[in-house]
DRENTORKOL-3810 file (N, C-alpha, C; in nm, 4 decimals):
REM DRENTORKOL-3810
@n.u->4.2968; n.v->-11.7966; n.w->-0.8813; ca.u->4.2023; ca.v->-11.8649; ca.w->-0.7948; c.u->4.1409; c.v->-11.7619; c.w->-0.7016
@n.u->4.0110; n.v->-11.7549; n.w->-0.7014; ca.u->3.9441; ca.v->-11.6581; ca.w->-0.6150; c.u->3.8793; c.v->-11.7311; c.w->-0.4985
@n.u->3.8737; n.v->-11.6630; n.w->-0.3898; ca.u->3.8069; ca.v->-11.7188; ca.w->-0.2722; c.u->3.6916; c.v->-11.6275; c.w->-0.2350
@n.u->3.5870; n.v->-11.6878; n.w->-0.1926; ca.u->3.4702; ca.v->-11.6125; ca.w->-0.1482; c.u->3.4491; c.v->-11.6409; c.w->-0.0005
@n.u->3.4436; n.v->-11.5360; n.w->0.0761; ca.u->3.4213; ca.v->-11.5535; ca.w->0.2201; c.u->3.2755; c.v->-11.5868; c.w->0.2447
@n.u->3.2528; n.v->-11.6867; n.w->0.3269; ca.u->3.1153; ca.v->-11.7225; ca.w->0.3639; c.u->3.0613; c.v->-11.6156; c.w->0.4567
@n.u->2.9400; n.v->-11.5750; n.w->0.4310; ca.u->2.8778; ca.v->-11.4761; ca.w->0.5190; c.u->2.7705; c.v->-11.5430; c.w->0.6011
@n.u->2.7577; n.v->-11.5000; n.w->0.7218; ca.u->2.6568; ca.v->-11.5524; ca.w->0.8131; c.u->2.5625; c.v->-11.4403; c.w->0.8505
@n.u->2.4391; n.v->-11.4740; n.w->0.8687; ca.u->2.3410; ca.v->-11.3788; ca.w->0.9199; c.u->2.3300; c.v->-11.4011; c.w->1.0694
@n.u->2.3687; n.v->-11.3028; n.w->1.1471; ca.u->2.3596; ca.v->-11.3130; ca.w->1.2911; c.u->2.2365; c.v->-11.2364; c.w->1.3366
@n.u->2.1521; n.v->-11.3037; n.w->1.4101; ca.u->2.0302; ca.v->-11.2419; ca.w->1.4587; c.u->2.0137; c.v->-11.2736; c.w->1.6050
@n.u->1.9364; n.v->-11.1928; n.w->1.6723; ca.u->1.9070; ca.v->-11.2158; ca.w->1.8130; c.u->1.7565; c.v->-11.2108; c.w->1.8317
@n.u->1.7009; n.v->-11.3141; n.w->1.8894; ca.u->1.5578; ca.v->-11.3232; ca.w->1.9172; c.u->1.5402; c.v->-11.3615; c.w->2.0624
@n.u->1.4786; n.v->-11.2748; n.w->2.1402; ca.u->1.4463; ca.v->-11.3019; ca.w->2.2807; c.u->1.5659; c.v->-11.3596; c.w->2.3547
@n.u->1.6835; n.v->-11.3015; n.w->2.3354; ca.u->1.8021; ca.v->-11.3463; ca.w->2.4064; c.u->1.8725; c.v->-11.4624; c.w->2.3401
@n.u->1.8305; n.v->-11.5014; n.w->2.2208; ca.u->1.8923; ca.v->-11.6129; ca.w->2.1512; c.u->1.9691; c.v->-11.5555; c.w->2.0337
@n.u->2.0993; n.v->-11.5802; n.w->2.0273; ca.u->2.1773; ca.v->-11.5280; ca.w->1.9158; c.u->2.2454; c.v->-11.6406; c.w->1.8422
@n.u->2.2714; n.v->-11.6208; n.w->1.7151; ca.u->2.3458; ca.v->-11.7212; ca.w->1.6404; c.u->2.3131; c.v->-11.7154; c.w->1.4934
@n.u->2.3637; n.v->-11.8129; n.w->1.4200; ca.u->2.3462; ca.v->-11.8167; ca.w->1.2762; c.u->2.2117; c.v->-11.8744; c.w->1.2400
@n.u->2.1456; n.v->-11.8090; n.w->1.1494; ca.u->2.0174; ca.v->-11.8561; ca.w->1.0992; c.u->2.0243; c.v->-11.8407; c.w->0.9483
@n.u->1.9937; n.v->-11.9453; n.w->0.8753; ca.u->2.0114; ca.v->-11.9446; ca.w->0.7307; c.u->1.9435; c.v->-11.8263; c.w->0.6643
@n.u->1.8265; n.v->-11.7913; n.w->0.7070; ca.u->1.7548; ca.v->-11.6821; ca.w->0.6433; c.u->1.7611; c.v->-11.5531; c.w->0.7199
@n.u->1.8175; n.v->-11.5545; n.w->0.8367; ca.u->1.8237; ca.v->-11.4345; ca.w->0.9180; c.u->1.6922; c.v->-11.4007; c.w->0.9842
@n.u->1.5974; n.v->-11.4928; n.w->0.9791; ca.u->1.4691; ca.v->-11.4659; ca.w->1.0413; c.u->1.4152; c.v->-11.5940; c.w->1.1019
@n.u->1.3143; n.v->-11.5788; n.w->1.1822; ca.u->1.2510; ca.v->-11.6944; ca.w->1.2444; c.u->1.1019; c.v->-11.6710; c.w->1.2500
@n.u->1.0275; n.v->-11.7787; n.w->1.2485; ca.u->0.8826; ca.v->-11.7671; ca.w->1.2616; c.u->0.8505; c.v->-11.7245; c.w->1.4036
@n.u->0.7556; n.v->-11.6359; n.w->1.4159; ca.u->0.7144; ca.v->-11.5925; ca.w->1.5488; c.u->0.5651; c.v->-11.6108; c.w->1.5623
@n.u->0.5199; n.v->-11.6112; n.w->1.6859; ca.u->0.3771; ca.v->-11.6195; ca.w->1.7114; c.u->0.3155; c.v->-11.4838; c.w->1.6801
@n.u->0.1851; n.v->-11.4745; n.w->1.6839; ca.u->0.1182; ca.v->-11.3487; ca.w->1.6518; c.u->0.1595; c.v->-11.2375; c.w->1.7480
@n.u->0.2011; n.v->-11.2713; n.w->1.8692; ca.u->0.2447; ca.v->-11.1712; ca.w->1.9645; c.u->0.3887; c.v->-11.1286; c.w->1.9446
@n.u->0.4623; n.v->-11.1957; n.w->1.8542; ca.u->0.5986; ca.v->-11.1576; ca.w->1.8266; c.u->0.7014; c.v->-11.2291; c.w->1.9128
@n.u->0.6620; n.v->-11.3084; n.w->2.0086; ca.u->0.7560; ca.v->-11.3784; ca.w->2.0948; c.u->0.7804; c.v->-11.5188; c.w->2.0409
@n.u->0.9005; n.v->-11.5674; n.w->2.0619; ca.u->0.9322; ca.v->-11.7030; ca.w->2.0183; c.u->0.8732; c.v->-11.8049; c.w->2.1147
@n.u->0.8178; n.v->-11.9102; n.w->2.0593; ca.u->0.7691; ca.v->-12.0207; ca.w->2.1411; c.u->0.8819; c.v->-12.1214; c.w->2.1585
@n.u->0.8595; n.v->-12.2224; n.w->2.2392; ca.u->0.9595; ca.v->-12.3278; ca.w->2.2550; c.u->0.9870; c.v->-12.3953; c.w->2.1221
@n.u->0.8823; n.v->-12.4188; n.w->2.0440; ca.u->0.9003; ca.v->-12.4824; ca.w->1.9139; c.u->0.9827; c.v->-12.3932; c.w->1.8212
@n.u->0.9561; n.v->-12.2629; n.w->1.8234; ca.u->1.0351; ca.v->-12.1694; ca.w->1.7436; c.u->1.1817; c.v->-12.1735; c.w->1.7851
@n.u->1.2052; n.v->-12.1769; n.w->1.9158; ca.u->1.3417; ca.v->-12.1803; ca.w->1.9681; c.u->1.4146; c.v->-12.3045; c.w->1.9182
@n.u->1.3484; n.v->-12.4200; n.w->1.9280; ca.u->1.4121; ca.v->-12.5440; ca.w->1.8831; c.u->1.4336; c.v->-12.5439; c.w->1.7318
@n.u->1.3387; n.v->-12.4894; n.w->1.6572; ca.u->1.3548; ca.v->-12.4806; ca.w->1.5118; c.u->1.4712; c.v->-12.3895; c.w->1.4759
@n.u->1.4824; n.v->-12.2776; n.w->1.5447; ca.u->1.5927; ca.v->-12.1851; ca.w->1.5219; c.u->1.7261; c.v->-12.2513; c.w->1.5543
@n.u->1.7323; n.v->-12.3192; n.w->1.6664; ca.u->1.8547; ca.v->-12.3869; ca.w->1.7069; c.u->1.8939; c.v->-12.4951; c.w->1.6063
@n.u->1.7952; n.v->-12.5725; n.w->1.5605; ca.u->1.8208; ca.v->-12.6770; ca.w->1.4613; c.u->1.8696; c.v->-12.6157; c.w->1.3310
@n.u->1.8062; n.v->-12.5071; n.w->1.2904; ca.u->1.8469; ca.v->-12.4382; ca.w->1.1679; c.u->1.9899; c.v->-12.3851; c.w->1.1804
@n.u->2.0231; n.v->-12.3326; n.w->1.2959; ca.u->2.1591; ca.v->-12.2829; ca.w->1.3192; c.u->2.2607; c.v->-12.3949; c.w->1.3030
@n.u->2.2308; n.v->-12.5092; n.w->1.3610; ca.u->2.3237; ca.v->-12.6222; ca.w->1.3532; c.u->2.3362; c.v->-12.6753; c.w->1.2108
@n.u->2.2242; n.v->-12.6810; n.w->1.1386; ca.u->2.2258; ca.v->-12.7331; ca.w->1.0023; c.u->2.2964; c.v->-12.6393; c.w->0.9045
@n.u->2.2875; n.v->-12.5105; n.w->0.9286; ca.u->2.3371; ca.v->-12.4129; ca.w->0.8321; c.u->2.4639; c.v->-12.3410; c.w->0.8759
@n.u->2.5276; n.v->-12.3900; n.w->0.9782; ca.u->2.6502; ca.v->-12.3235; ca.w->1.0217; c.u->2.7650; c.v->-12.3525; c.w->0.9249
@n.u->2.8596; n.v->-12.2646; n.w->0.9226; ca.u->2.9783; ca.v->-12.2799; ca.w->0.8384; c.u->3.0625; c.v->-12.3944; c.w->0.8943
@n.u->3.0850; n.v->-12.5016; n.w->0.8154; ca.u->3.1618; ca.v->-12.6153; ca.w->0.8668; c.u->3.3062; c.v->-12.5788; c.w->0.9019
@n.u->3.3580; n.v->-12.4726; n.w->0.8415; ca.u->3.4951; ca.v->-12.4300; ca.w->0.8728; c.u->3.5006; c.v->-12.3398; c.w->0.9946
@n.u->3.3838; n.v->-12.2918; n.w->1.0370; ca.u->3.3760; ca.v->-12.2045; ca.w->1.1537; c.u->3.2486; c.v->-12.2386; c.w->1.2314
@n.u->3.2423; n.v->-12.3595; n.w->1.2895; ca.u->3.1191; ca.v->-12.4020; ca.w->1.3567; c.u->3.0933; c.v->-12.3233; c.w->1.4849
@n.u->2.9704; n.v->-12.3345; n.w->1.5301; ca.u->2.9307; ca.v->-12.2704; ca.w->1.6557; c.u->3.0119; c.v->-12.3325; c.w->1.7689
@n.u->3.0574; n.v->-12.2485; n.w->1.8591; ca.u->3.1381; ca.v->-12.3001; ca.w->1.9700; c.u->3.0507; c.v->-12.3793; c.w->2.0671
@n.u->3.1129; n.v->-12.4712; n.w->2.1371; ca.u->3.0416; ca.v->-12.5505; ca.w->2.2372; c.u->2.9835; c.v->-12.4616; c.w->2.3459
@n.u->3.0547; n.v->-12.3548; n.w->2.3777; ca.u->3.0075; ca.v->-12.2627; ca.w->2.4811; c.u->2.8782; c.v->-12.1946; c.w->2.4378
@n.u->2.8729; n.v->-12.1495; n.w->2.3117; ca.u->2.7510; ca.v->-12.0851; ca.w->2.2606; c.u->2.6351; c.v->-12.1836; c.w->2.2598
@n.u->2.6625; n.v->-12.3053; n.w->2.2153; ca.u->2.5579; ca.v->-12.4077; ca.w->2.2101; c.u->2.5075; c.v->-12.4381; c.w->2.3512
@n.u->2.5985; n.v->-12.4538; n.w->2.4460; ca.u->2.5596; ca.v->-12.4825; ca.w->2.5854; c.u->2.4787; c.v->-12.3661; c.w->2.6433
@n.u->2.5162; n.v->-12.2430; n.w->2.6091; ca.u->2.4424; ca.v->-12.1260; ca.w->2.6589; c.u->2.3000; c.v->-12.1251; c.w->2.6044
@n.u->2.2842; n.v->-12.1599; n.w->2.4771; ca.u->2.1499; ca.v->-12.1637; ca.w->2.4191; c.u->2.0661; c.v->-12.2747; c.w->2.4820
@n.u->2.1260; n.v->-12.3884; n.w->2.5074; ca.u->2.0524; ca.v->-12.4972; ca.w->2.5722; c.u->2.0134; c.v->-12.4583; c.w->2.7151
@n.u->2.1012; n.v->-12.3859; n.w->2.7833; ca.u->2.0690; ca.v->-12.3380; ca.w->2.9179; c.u->1.9529; c.v->-12.2385; c.w->2.9124
@n.u->1.9518; n.v->-12.1520; n.w->2.8098; ca.u->1.8407; ca.v->-12.0577; ca.w->2.7939; c.u->1.7107; c.v->-12.1331; c.w->2.7694
@n.u->1.7178; n.v->-12.2368; n.w->2.6886; ca.u->1.5993; ca.v->-12.3174; ca.w->2.6606; c.u->1.5488; c.v->-12.3836; c.w->2.7896
@n.u->1.6394; n.v->-12.4395; n.w->2.8676; ca.u->1.6008; ca.v->-12.5027; ca.w->2.9942; c.u->1.5387; c.v->-12.4013; c.w->3.0893
@n.u->1.5971; n.v->-12.2820; n.w->3.0955; ca.u->1.5432; ca.v->-12.1762; ca.w->3.1812; c.u->1.4047; c.v->-12.1336; c.w->3.1353
@n.u->1.3876; n.v->-12.1214; n.w->3.0044; ca.u->1.2576; ca.v->-12.0848; ca.w->2.9489; c.u->1.1514; c.v->-12.1871; c.w->2.9867
@n.u->1.1836; n.v->-12.3142; n.w->2.9717; ca.u->1.0901; ca.v->-12.4210; ca.w->3.0057; c.u->1.0545; c.v->-12.4170; c.w->3.1543
@n.u->1.1550; n.v->-12.3982; n.w->3.2388; ca.u->1.1311; ca.v->-12.3928; ca.w->3.3833; c.u->1.0445; c.v->-12.2721; c.w->3.4206
@n.u->1.0698; n.v->-12.1574; n.w->3.3571; ca.u->0.9905; ca.v->-12.0379; ca.w->3.3879; c.u->0.8459; c.v->-12.0548; c.w->3.3423
@n.u->0.8250; n.v->-12.1174; n.w->3.2285; ca.u->0.6887; ca.v->-12.1394; ca.w->3.1817; c.u->0.6136; c.v->-12.2346; c.w->3.2741
@n.u->0.6805; n.v->-12.3378; n.w->3.3206; ca.u->0.6191; ca.v->-12.4317; ca.w->3.4141; c.u->0.5853; c.v->-12.3612; c.w->3.5456
@n.u->0.6771; n.v->-12.2806; n.w->3.5949; ca.u->0.6546; ca.v->-12.2060; ca.w->3.7183; c.u->0.5385; c.v->-12.1083; c.w->3.7021
@n.u->0.5317; n.v->-12.0409; n.w->3.5881; ca.u->0.4228; ca.v->-11.9475; ca.w->3.5617; c.u->0.2877; c.v->-12.0183; c.w->3.5637
@n.u->0.2793; n.v->-12.1348; n.w->3.5014; ca.u->0.1540; ca.v->-12.2111; ca.w->3.5015; c.u->0.1162; c.v->-12.2522; c.w->3.6432
@n.u->0.2147; n.v->-12.2946; n.w->3.7215; ca.u->0.1894; ca.v->-12.3367; ca.w->3.8588; c.u->0.1389; c.v->-12.2203; c.w->3.9436
@n.u->0.2032; n.v->-12.1051; n.w->3.9321; ca.u->0.1630; ca.v->-11.9875; ca.w->4.0098; c.u->0.0233; c.v->-11.9417; c.w->3.9683
@n.u->-0.0049; n.v->-11.9426; n.w->3.8388; ca.u->-0.1372; ca.v->-11.9028; ca.w->3.7899; c.u->-0.2452; c.v->-11.9951; c.w->3.8441
@n.u->-0.2189; n.v->-12.1247; n.w->3.8414; ca.u->-0.3152; ca.v->-12.2224; ca.w->3.8933; c.u->-0.3350; c.v->-12.2033; c.w->4.0429
@n.u->-0.2261; n.v->-12.1855; n.w->4.1165; ca.u->-0.2346; ca.v->-12.1669; ca.w->4.2612; c.u->-0.3125; c.v->-12.0397; c.w->4.2944
@n.u->-0.2905; n.v->-11.9339; n.w->4.2192; ca.u->-0.3623; ca.v->-11.8085; ca.w->4.2416; c.u->-0.5121; c.v->-11.8281; c.w->4.2197
@n.u->-0.5478; n.v->-11.9002; n.w->4.1148; ca.u->-0.6897; ca.v->-11.9270; ca.w->4.0878; c.u->-0.7536; c.v->-12.0062; c.w->4.2014
@n.u->-0.6831; n.v->-12.1086; n.w->4.2506; ca.u->-0.7364; ca.v->-12.1887; ca.w->4.3617; c.u->-0.7522; c.v->-12.1026; c.w->4.4868
@n.u->-0.6563; n.v->-12.0170; n.w->4.5140; ca.u->-0.6625; ca.v->-11.9308; ca.w->4.6319; c.u->-0.7791; c.v->-11.8340; c.w->4.6215
@n.u->-0.7977; n.v->-11.7746; n.w->4.5037; ca.u->-0.9093; ca.v->-11.6823; ca.w->4.4856; c.u->-1.0433; c.v->-11.7534; c.w->4.4978
@n.u->-1.0545; n.v->-11.8725; n.w->4.4410; ca.u->-1.1799; ca.v->-11.9476; ca.w->4.4494; c.u->-1.2083; c.v->-11.9871; c.w->4.5945
@n.u->-1.1065; n.v->-12.0267; n.w->4.6668; ca.u->-1.1230; ca.v->-12.0620; ca.w->4.8077; c.u->-1.1667; c.v->-11.9396; c.w->4.8885
@n.u->-1.1054; n.v->-11.8266; n.w->4.8602; ca.u->-1.1420; ca.v->-11.7029; ca.w->4.9288; c.u->-1.2865; c.v->-11.6661; c.w->4.9002
@n.u->-1.3268; n.v->-11.6767; n.w->4.7742; ca.u->-1.4648; ca.v->-11.6450; ca.w->4.7364; c.u->-1.5625; c.v->-11.7434; c.w->4.7997
@n.u->-1.5283; n.v->-11.8725; n.w->4.8011; ca.u->-1.6170; ca.v->-11.9740; ca.w->4.8588; c.u->-1.6376; c.v->-11.9507; c.w->5.0080
@n.u->-1.5363; n.v->-11.8972; n.w->5.0735; ca.u->-1.5505; ca.v->-11.8703; ca.w->5.2173; c.u->-1.6490; c.v->-11.7572; c.w->5.2447
@n.u->-1.6853; n.v->-11.6808; n.w->5.1423; ca.u->-1.7815; ca.v->-11.5714; ca.w->5.1587; c.u->-1.9260; c.v->-11.6163; c.w->5.1414
@n.u->-1.9484; n.v->-11.7387; n.w->5.0976; ca.u->-2.0856; ca.v->-11.7886; ca.w->5.0804; c.u->-2.1640; c.v->-11.7760; c.w->5.2099
@n.u->-2.2823; n.v->-11.7173; n.w->5.2011; ca.u->-2.3676; ca.v->-11.7009; ca.w->5.3186; c.u->-2.3310; c.v->-11.5828; c.w->5.4055
@n.u->-2.2241; n.v->-11.5121; n.w->5.3741; ca.u->-2.1831; ca.v->-11.3961; ca.w->5.4537; c.u->-2.2288; c.v->-11.2688; c.w->5.3852
@n.u->-2.2479; n.v->-11.1667; n.w->5.4669; ca.u->-2.2861; ca.v->-11.0359; ca.w->5.4156; c.u->-2.1590; c.v->-10.9607; c.w->5.3766
@n.u->-2.1607; n.v->-10.9031; n.w->5.2560; ca.u->-2.0432; ca.v->-10.8309; ca.w->5.2078; c.u->-2.0824; c.v->-10.6917; c.w->5.1604
@n.u->-1.9856; n.v->-10.6027; n.w->5.1625; ca.u->-2.0008; ca.v->-10.4713; ca.w->5.1011; c.u->-1.9035; c.v->-10.4673; c.w->4.9834
@n.u->-1.9415; n.v->-10.3934; n.w->4.8792; ca.u->-1.8571; ca.v->-10.3864; ca.w->4.7602; c.u->-1.8462; c.v->-10.2430; c.w->4.7114
@n.u->-1.7508; n.v->-10.2225; n.w->4.6243; ca.u->-1.7377; ca.v->-10.0911; ca.w->4.5592; c.u->-1.8199; c.v->-10.0857; c.w->4.4313
@n.u->-1.8829; n.v->-10.1969; n.w->4.3943; ca.u->-1.9654; ca.v->-10.2034; ca.w->4.2726; c.u->-2.1008; c.v->-10.1381; c.w->4.2972
@n.u->-2.1616; n.v->-10.0937; n.w->4.1892; ca.u->-2.2950; ca.v->-10.0343; ca.w->4.1983; c.u->-2.3901; c.v->-10.1085; c.w->4.1052
@n.u->-2.5189; n.v->-10.1028; n.w->4.1393; ca.u->-2.6204; ca.v->-10.1664; ca.w->4.0539; c.u->-2.6585; c.v->-10.0715; c.w->3.9403
@n.u->-2.7577; n.v->-10.1099; n.w->3.8607; ca.u->-2.7989; ca.v->-10.0313; ca.w->3.7442; c.u->-2.8473; c.v->-9.8911; c.w->3.7827
@n.u->-2.8994; n.v->-9.8790; n.w->3.9051; ca.u->-2.9494; ca.v->-9.7491; ca.w->3.9513; c.u->-2.8394; c.v->-9.6649; c.w->4.0157
@n.u->-2.7170; n.v->-9.7197; n.w->4.0218; ca.u->-2.6062; ca.v->-9.6460; ca.w->4.0802; c.u->-2.5899; c.v->-9.6620; c.w->4.2302
@n.u->-2.6700; n.v->-9.7522; n.w->4.2909; ca.u->-2.6599; ca.v->-9.7766; ca.w->4.4354; c.u->-2.5506; c.v->-9.8786; c.w->4.4630
@n.u->-2.4782; n.v->-9.8627; n.w->4.5751; ca.u->-2.3751; ca.v->-9.9608; ca.w->4.6100; c.u->-2.4373; c.v->-10.0995; c.w->4.6307
@n.u->-2.3680; n.v->-10.2003; n.w->4.5837; ca.u->-2.4171; ca.v->-10.3377; ca.w->4.6001; c.u->-2.3609; c.v->-10.3934; c.w->4.7290
@n.u->-2.4493; n.v->-10.4425; n.w->4.8144; ca.u->-2.4095; ca.v->-10.5118; ca.w->4.9366; c.u->-2.5185; c.v->-10.6125; c.w->4.9683
@n.u->-2.4831; n.v->-10.7120; n.w->5.0462; ca.u->-2.5797; ca.v->-10.8147; ca.w->5.0818; c.u->-2.5121; c.v->-10.9484; c.w->5.1018
@n.u->-2.5935; n.v->-11.0541; n.w->5.1037; ca.u->-2.5438; ca.v->-11.1890; ca.w->5.1293; c.u->-2.4988; c.v->-11.2545; c.w->4.9992
@n.u->-2.3815; n.v->-11.3163; n.w->5.0032; ca.u->-2.3280; ca.v->-11.3875; ca.w->4.8862; c.u->-2.4044; c.v->-11.5183; c.w->4.8726
@n.u->-2.4723; n.v->-11.5358; n.w->4.7589; ca.u->-2.5517; ca.v->-11.6568; ca.w->4.7375; c.u->-2.4813; c.v->-11.7603; c.w->4.6494
@n.u->-2.3874; n.v->-11.7158; n.w->4.5669; ca.u->-2.3122; ca.v->-11.8114; ca.w->4.4847; c.u->-2.1800; c.v->-11.7508; c.w->4.4403
@n.u->-2.0912; n.v->-11.8400; n.w->4.3979; ca.u->-1.9584; ca.v->-11.8025; ca.w->4.3490; c.u->-1.9408; c.v->-11.8695; c.w->4.2146
@n.u->-1.8823; n.v->-11.7993; n.w->4.1198; ca.u->-1.8625; ca.v->-11.8595; ca.w->3.9885; c.u->-1.7437; c.v->-11.8015; c.w->3.9147
@n.u->-1.7153; n.v->-11.8629; n.w->3.7997; ca.u->-1.6108; ca.v->-11.8150; ca.w->3.7101; c.u->-1.6764; c.v->-11.7439; c.w->3.5929
@n.u->-1.6221; n.v->-11.6290; n.w->3.5563; ca.u->-1.6711; ca.v->-11.5590; ca.w->3.4382; c.u->-1.6044; c.v->-11.6181; c.w->3.3146
@n.u->-1.6473; n.v->-11.5754; n.w->3.1975; ca.u->-1.5910; ca.v->-11.6290; ca.w->3.0736; c.u->-1.4426; c.v->-11.5983; c.w->3.0587
@n.u->-1.3952; n.v->-11.4915; n.w->3.1226; ca.u->-1.2520; ca.v->-11.4597; ca.w->3.1136; c.u->-1.1699; c.v->-11.5261; c.w->3.2241
@n.u->-1.2347; n.v->-11.6102; n.w->3.3055; ca.u->-1.1632; ca.v->-11.6855; ca.w->3.4083; c.u->-1.1531; c.v->-11.6173; c.w->3.5428
@n.u->-1.2121; n.v->-11.4981; n.w->3.5572; ca.u->-1.2073; ca.v->-11.4309; ca.w->3.6868; c.u->-1.3217; c.v->-11.4807; c.w->3.7757
@n.u->-1.3063; n.v->-11.4598; n.w->3.9047; ca.u->-1.4040; ca.v->-11.5054; ca.w->4.0033; c.u->-1.5099; c.v->-11.3968; c.w->4.0234
@n.u->-1.6374; n.v->-11.4390; n.w->4.0301; ca.u->-1.7459; ca.v->-11.3438; ca.w->4.0559; c.u->-1.8366; c.v->-11.3985; c.w->4.1657
@n.u->-1.9025; n.v->-11.3063; n.w->4.2323; ca.u->-1.9965; ca.v->-11.3397; ca.w->4.3392; c.u->-2.1356; c.v->-11.2960; c.w->4.2971
@n.u->-2.2366; n.v->-11.3694; n.w->4.3408; ca.u->-2.3745; ca.v->-11.3282; ca.w->4.3186; c.u->-2.4261; c.v->-11.2724; c.w->4.4502
@n.u->-2.4632; n.v->-11.1447; n.w->4.4463; ca.u->-2.5119; ca.v->-11.0744; ca.w->4.5657; c.u->-2.6438; c.v->-11.0070; c.w->4.5294
@n.u->-2.7520; n.v->-11.0537; n.w->4.5900; ca.u->-2.8851; ca.v->-10.9964; ca.w->4.5637; c.u->-2.9163; c.v->-10.9893; c.w->4.4136
@n.u->-2.8802; n.v->-11.0931; n.w->4.3405; ca.u->-2.9086; ca.v->-11.0981; ca.w->4.1974; c.u->-2.8099; c.v->-11.0223; c.w->4.1100
@n.u->-2.7110; n.v->-10.9607; n.w->4.1713; ca.u->-2.6084; ca.v->-10.8873; ca.w->4.0962; c.u->-2.4794; c.v->-10.9689; c.w->4.0919
@n.u->-2.4118; n.v->-10.9681; n.w->3.9788; ca.u->-2.2815; ca.v->-11.0339; ca.w->3.9664; c.u->-2.1735; c.v->-10.9301; c.w->3.9924
@n.u->-2.0870; n.v->-10.9612; n.w->4.0896; ca.u->-1.9838; ca.v->-10.8669; ca.w->4.1322; c.u->-1.8475; c.v->-10.9364; c.w->4.1269
@n.u->-1.7466; n.v->-10.8724; n.w->4.0669; ca.u->-1.6114; ca.v->-10.9311; ca.w->4.0681; c.u->-1.5586; c.v->-10.9420; c.w->4.2106
@n.u->-1.4855; n.v->-11.0482; n.w->4.2376; ca.u->-1.4288; ca.v->-11.0706; ca.w->4.3712; c.u->-1.3458; c.v->-10.9512; c.w->4.4177
@n.u->-1.2729; n.v->-10.8885; n.w->4.3277; ca.u->-1.1879; ca.v->-10.7764; ca.w->4.3625; c.u->-1.2630; c.v->-10.6522; c.w->4.4087
@n.u->-1.3945; n.v->-10.6479; n.w->4.3857; ca.u->-1.4745; ca.v->-10.5323; ca.w->4.4273; c.u->-1.5246; c.v->-10.5429; c.w->4.5706
@n.u->-1.5007; n.v->-10.6551; n.w->4.6371; ca.u->-1.5443; ca.v->-10.6714; ca.w->4.7766; c.u->-1.4591; c.v->-10.5836; c.w->4.8659
@n.u->-1.5246; n.v->-10.5005; n.w->4.9480; ca.u->-1.4527; ca.v->-10.4096; ca.w->5.0376; c.u->-1.4666; c.v->-10.4496; c.w->5.1848
@n.u->-1.5639; n.v->-10.5360; n.w->5.2143; ca.u->-1.5812; ca.v->-10.5772; ca.w->5.3527; c.u->-1.6654; c.v->-10.7025; c.w->5.3633
@n.u->-1.6419; n.v->-10.7798; n.w->5.4711; ca.u->-1.7174; ca.v->-10.9040; ca.w->5.4959; c.u->-1.7676; c.v->-10.8993; c.w->5.6394
@n.u->-1.8957; n.v->-10.9335; n.w->5.6559; ca.u->-1.9560; ca.v->-10.9346; ca.w->5.7896; c.u->-2.0034; c.v->-11.0758; c.w->5.8179
@n.u->-1.9600; n.v->-11.1306; n.w->5.9287; ca.u->-2.0043; ca.v->-11.2635; ca.w->5.9711; c.u->-2.1499; c.v->-11.2513; c.w->6.0145
@n.u->-2.2379; n.v->-11.3384; n.w->5.9580; ca.u->-2.3789; ca.v->-11.3299; ca.w->5.9984; c.u->-2.3951; c.v->-11.3627; c.w->6.1475
@n.u->-2.4856; n.v->-11.2913; n.w->6.2116; ca.u->-2.5081; ca.v->-11.3173; ca.w->6.3546; c.u->-2.5884; c.v->-11.4464; c.w->6.3705
@n.u->-2.5575; n.v->-11.5193; n.w->6.4748; ca.u->-2.6226; ca.v->-11.6486; ca.w->6.4965; c.u->-2.7519; c.v->-11.6371; c.w->6.5685
END
């Protein structure tokens, strides 16, 4: 009578370790696991584990804690990103009608300065100001002058 030892493929992805039937997992184009990938990997681990040597409760609890932490960090990241955008837009809006100096230059190479006539979002989501017909990124503002009454 011969016995064959079951072999497991142990892999680690973004801090997640355990048995995976194929030893691999689908990843996004950036190479990082998404929440869906994490859950698929975890489900695959549970379905394909050796019934005579199952995953310990401690390992399972640790993976669930990692998943919870990942979800919380992603939510926090979205909140901080949104708050930053609101703060930048508020800062830019407060410059409307004020004279500003910038580190940006126009087509002729002259420094751009003047009164902010509008504030907007660029296609990449950054804040821009319109100064004398020129579009200037908010980060290029070097000074603000309150108009005299």
